[in-house]
N, C-alpha and C positions, 0 to 999 in steps of 0.2 A: 693873658698867658694861658690859662687853663682850658679856655674855650679853643685856641690855636691848636694845643696838644690834643684835645678831643677830636677836632676836625682832622688833623693828621692821623690819628689812630683809626678813626672811622674810615677814611679814604684808603689807608693802607689795608684795612681788613676787607673792604670792597673788592680791591685789586687782587687780593690773595684769594678770595672767595671766587672771583670770576676765573682765575687761573685753574683753580681746583676743579670747577665744572667742566672745563675743556680737556681735563686729562682723563676723564672717565672713558668707558667704552664706547667706540663709535656708535652712532644710531643708524645701522644698517637698514635698509628697506625690508630685509627679511626678519628683522627683530619682531615684527608684528606677529610672527608664528612661533616664536621661541617658547619654549616650557615643556611640560610634560603632558602627553595624551595617553590615556589608558582605555581598556574595554576588560569586562569581567570583574568579578570582585573576590571570588574565592575558587581557587583552582581544584577543590574537592568537587564543586558544583558545575565545572565547565572550563572553557578557555579563558585565560587571562593573557593580558599583554600590555607593555608600556613602551612608549617611544619618547626619547628625550631628544630635543632640538635645540642647536647652538647656531646662532647667525655668525656664519664665517665671513660672509661679505655682503654686498648689494644684491648678489645674485645665487648664492650658495650658501646651504646649510649643512652642518655635521649632524648626524643622527647616531643614537644607539637605540637599537630594538631589543627588547627581552620578551620572550614568548613562553608560555606553557600550555600544552595541549590539554591538561587536566587528567581527571582520574578516568580509568585506574592506573594508568602507567606514567603520567606526569612527564611526558617527554618534553624537552626544551629546546629553545634555539634563541641565539643571540648574534647580533650582527653590528658592526660599526662601519658607517659609511659617509658618503658625501651625495647630496642632491643639488642640481642646479634648477632653480625655479625659472618658470617663465609664467608670469601672472601668478595664480594661485595653484598651479600644478607643476609636477616634476615626474621625470622617469627616472628610475634607479635600476642600473645593470651592472652586474659583476659576474665574472667567471671564475669558479674556483676548481682547483685541481681534482677535488673530489667528486665534482659534478660532471654530468654529460652536456647539459644544455645551458646551464648558467641560471642566474637569479634576476628576474627582472620585474619590476612593479611600476604601477602608476600610482602616483600620491596626488591627492586632491584635497584642497583646504576648502571647506564651506563652513562659514560662521565659526563656531568653536568647535568644529569636528576635524579629523584628518581620516580620509578614506584611502585604505590601500587595497589595491587589487593585483593579482599576479597576471602577468601578460604572456601571451603566446607559449602557455604551459611551462613556462620557465621557472620550476619550482625548486631548482638546486642551490639552496641557499646555506647549505651546511646544517640545517636544523636536524632535530631528532624526528622520528617516524612520525608522518600525519601533521607535523607542525608547519604552519604557513603564516604568513603575515596579514592575509586578507582579512579585512574587517573596518568596521567603523569606530575609530577611537575618540572619545571625548575629552576635551582639553581639561586637565585637573589642575594645572598651574600655569600661570603666565610669567613666574620668576625666571630671570635669566640664569641659565645653568653654567657652572664652572667646569664639572667633571661628571663622570658616571663611574659606578663601581662594577666591576666584573663578578662573574659568580665566585671568583676566587678572592673577593674583597680587595681587589687592587684598585686604587683610584687613578683613573685615566683623565687628564686635563684636556679638554677640548682645544684650548690655545696653545698646547705644548705637544701633541701627539696627532699627526695626520694619520687618516685611516690607512693611507697605502705604508706608513711606517709602523703601525700597530700589526700588520699582518706579515711584516718581514721576519724571518726565521734567523735567530742570532747564529752567527758562524763560529 
């Protein structure tokens, strides 16, 4: 009798555990690029920046980029957006009311690095004076992210706030 009970309990635990594994986050193809990428270590000595990436689907990722131009003025810039990957590359484009040309970047993943370069002189990203996203960011974490924090310390959850909703002005 005891052996039958143990077998029943063991079988039930196996079924429950299998169900729990399938309830996790989807394993999107873009998940291989998730995490945090950074450059620079100390804004007193030069430019610093970080990019947080979240796998939204098999072909899209959400990102939050936070930049600092460094001393002596420490101008900053931050942007929340979406990229669509084709292989290990993506193009980001956005046009803001404050800019003339728009903001356009090429993003390329190579091994544990993310390279960003501005395209077609389109630097109007809403950043401070001389702040640009261009650079080689090294992967500092592969951990899947849930949220980012704004400069005002607000937590923005990737799976709850789309970039297009983040920039809507409340009425």
